[in-house]
C-alpha positions, 0 to 999 in steps of 0.5 A: 246372422248375429253381429257377434258371430259374424265378427267370431267367424270372420276372424277366421279369415284374417289370415287367408291369402286371396289365391288358390290353395292348389296352385301354390304347390311347390311341385308347379312346373316351369311354363313352356316357352311361348310360340314365335314364328310359324308352326305346322301340325296335324292337330292343334289343340287350343287351351291348356286346361283338362279339355285341351291336355286330355284331348292332346294325350288321347290324340297322341295315344290313339296315333303316336306318329300324329303331330300334335301342338297345343297353346295356352294363353297363360299357364297349364291348369291356371283357370278352372282346372287349377281352382275347382274342389277336386270332385272327379265324378263319373257323371257326364250329366251333371248328375243323374237327376239332370241326366234323366230329366233330359235324356231318359231314353239314353240315361243308362248309356250315359251312366255306362259311359261315365262310369267307364270314363272314370275307370279310364281316368284312374287307368291314365293316373296309374299309366302316366304316373300322374301324382294328383293324390287320386282317391276312389272315395265316393261322394255323399249328398247330404240332407240338412233339412227335414224336406231334403231328407224325405226328397233323398229318400223319394230319389233313392227309391226312384233310382231303384225302381229305374234300376240306376241305384247300383253302388248308391246307398241311402243313409238315415241320420245316424248312418250319415253321421257315422260317416262325417259328424255334423249336427246338421246332416239328417240323411244322405245318399252314398255314392260309393264308386262314382266319384274320386277326390283329387288334387285338380292342379296337380292333375292338370300339370300331370297331363302336361307332363304326360303330353310333352313326354309323348311329343306334343309340342306345348306353348304357354303364354301363347293366347289364340287371337283368331281362327280362319281357314288356310288352304285345306286346314286352318290357321290360328294366329297368336301374338308372336306367330301362328300355327297351321293345322289340318284340324283344330280342337277347341278347349277354351270353355269359359274364354270367348270361343274362336267360333263366335256363334258358340259364344251365346251358349255359355255364361261365366258364373263365379264360384268361391271356395275356403281352405282351412289350416290342417286339422290336427289328429284330435280335430279330425276325430271330432269330425270323423270323416274316416272314409275321406268322401266328397260331400254336397248339400242338397239345397239349391244354393249348395256347399261342397266339401272335402279333405285334402291329402294333408287333412285340410277342409275345402268348403266351397259353393253357395253363392254363384256370381254372374257378372253383368255382360258376362265379363271374365275378370281377374277382379271377380276372383276375389269376394270377401263378402261371400268368404264371410258367408262361407265361413258362417256356414262352415262353422254351423256345419261343424261347431266342433271346429271353431277356432280353426283358420282358413289359410286360402280363399279364392274364386274362379269362373265356371263355364255354365250353360242352360242344360248344365252339361257339356255340349259339342259341335264342329265348324269349318266343314268339320275341321274344327271341333269344340266342347263347353258348358260343363258347368262345374262338373268338368273334372272327369267329364272333359276327358269324355269331351276330349274323345267326343272332339277327337271323334268328330274331328275324324268323322267317325260315328261312334257310340259317343257321337250318336248320343242325343246329347252330343248331337243337340245343343242347349239353348242359348242365353239371351243378350243383355240386359235379359241375361242378367235379369234372368239369372237374378230372378232365378237366383232369387227364386232358388233362394226363396225355394231353399227357405220354403221347403223346397217349394218352386215358384212359378219362374222356376217351374217355367224354367223346368218346363223349358229346360232351362236352369241356373245352379249355385 
């Protein structure tokens, strides 16, 4: 990138606040009080993001008399659930291609369950009046290189052969630019029903309000410090008290799991995003985007982008930063060098918007596992269940994970618990320095593939054969 271009584009960041746009909403609810003393309940949910909130809500919907307590270390939705792009996808497997590669015999069932799960989210939005700006717009995967356009065409043909192309349409360069006007778009796959756009923080806050209305006892600023057996159930200690529960569901995702053996299955990967000021009518017309779909490009180091309710553009992705040792720290949430890259990429995609300003720039940790999609399990003789590893596609899939955890805690055999995806774990990550070295080599290889028409080197081909991965 030429220095003059860098200076021109970084000027767009001069007023960007290093905080998540979504979490600055004036509708943010006041936190609930911290737990002091001892609580008892039938089900304790640890974690106030989507995973925990859906678990608590569905538990009460299944049995309104069940005593449910939820504890959250900070405030509901403050971490990944309030920082993501707001893409609520039907896919439970981090996309069809990943699911087909890993569970070919189950892929039709997984697609059916994912579509049903997204429908249930839409119904819950209406039933509980979750004011989260839910729009069933779909998503377009766009090609920005000639080889990517060929790959999208071939992938669409394979989807059709396998009977998995329902609701998806291949768009050539003219057709995709009619949907969204970028000179970089060469083709696209338009999934018309499988993705909704929403306000991620408002979804978390709405779920919290719904839980409270149904009688869930919610405690915020109450980190769970330890988990141990207590009589016929479990006890979780917090700074000022403890909760004794017959069953425990852990929805802590990237934060250290209270079941220590689970920790090696995830690593934190930091993702970053920018948000523009609202587009004027003229600016929006220059881009088109009449159907307000979510978009993502087809590179290994990919971008995701969408319109907010007030017609800002969120632009995120590309860099995926793994800190040595897998530490989760607040200082990693801000990374100006990535913001500068993203700004340059934004104006390359939408040169007609040059001069627009970014108002917010932020980052956050994603709980990444080696198979890209969630894994599940139990501990302490079935009294504790966990779900983690959503790898950036948890806005929708966490609801499915909540149902899996509740099924497991009930000891029930269901169509969910019988899935190979649910019964088997991904490969764990190795200890340091091997984890950091492996991630660094994979990132280098992915960038090299993007620069060489998608050709994967020996390292990536070996990772593919082993079923391991790392995504931007």
